[in-house]
C-alpha positions in Angstrom: -10.4 -6.6 -10.2 -12.2 -9.9 -11.0 -9.7 -12.3 -9.7 -6.4 -12.3 -7.9 -4.4 -15.4 -7.2 -2.0 -14.9 -4.3 0.8 -17.4 -4.6 3.7 -18.1 -2.3 6.3 -15.3 -2.3 9.3 -15.9 -4.5 11.9 -13.1 -5.0 9.4 -10.3 -4.4 6.5 -11.9 -6.2 3.3 -11.5 -4.2 0.8 -12.7 -6.7 -1.0 -12.3 -10.0 -4.0 -10.3 -11.0 -6.6 -10.4 -13.8 -8.7 -7.3 -14.4 -11.9 -7.2 -16.4 -12.1 -3.8 -18.1 -15.3 -3.6 -20.1 -15.2 -6.4 -22.7 -11.4 -6.9 -22.2 -9.5 -9.1 -19.8 -6.1 -7.9 -18.7 -4.4 -11.1 -17.5 -1.1 -12.2 -15.9 -0.4 -8.9 -14.2 2.4 -9.6 -11.6 2.3 -8.0 -8.2 5.8 -7.6 -6.9 7.5 -5.9 -4.0 10.1 -3.5 -5.5 13.6 -3.0 -4.1 12.4 0.2 -2.4 9.7 -1.7 -0.6 6.8 -0.4 -2.7 4.2 -2.9 -4.1 3.9 -2.4 -7.9 2.2 -4.0 -10.9 4.3 -5.5 -13.7 2.6 -6.1 -17.0 3.2 -9.2 -19.1 5.6 -9.0 -22.0 6.9 -11.3 -24.7 10.3 -11.2 -26.4 11.1 -11.1 -30.1 13.7 -13.5 -31.6 16.2 -10.7 -31.2 15.4 -10.3 -27.5 13.4 -7.0 -27.8 10.5 -6.9 -25.2 6.9 -6.3 -26.4 4.2 -5.7 -23.8 1.1 -7.8 -24.2 -1.0 -5.0 -22.6 -0.3 -2.0 -20.4 -1.8 1.3 -19.2 -1.2 4.0 -21.8 -1.2 6.9 -19.3 -0.4 7.6 -15.6 -4.1 8.1 -14.7 -4.9 4.6 -15.9 -1.8 3.1 -14.4 -2.5 4.6 -11.0 -6.2 3.5 -11.1 -5.2 -0.1 -12.0 -2.4 -0.2 -9.4 -4.7 1.1 -6.7 -7.5 -1.4 -7.5 -5.1 -4.4 -7.7 -2.9 -3.6 -4.7 -6.0 -2.8 -2.7 -7.5 -6.1 -3.6 -4.3 -7.9 -2.6 -4.2 -6.1 0.8 -7.8 -7.0 1.4 -7.2 -10.7 0.7 -4.1 -10.7 2.9 -5.7 -9.0 5.9 -9.0 -10.9 5.6 -11.1 -7.8 5.1 -12.2 -9.0 1.6 -13.5 -12.5 1.0 -11.7 -14.8 -1.4 -13.9 -15.6 -4.4 -14.1 -19.2 -5.4 -12.3 -18.6 -8.7 -9.4 -17.1 -6.8 -8.5 -20.3 -5.1 -7.8 -22.3 -8.2 
């Protein structure tokens, strides 16, 4: 997880993450608290003219989804509890 911008909490929104994976940047991943209390990642999507959602990027299997979620949520927890330093690019 290269950068994580924690923003003020609005309706379950805890922050946003950007993940560098090789030569790819997965950006605008929302970190939210679900109704059941779990913290989850929500991947960005766009909507067609007819209102059909299309994901910009997303993990294609559970193994990758779990690995990304663990890294992102772990980074968020580290920032919130002070155990991981905030990188300069995360403050902008």
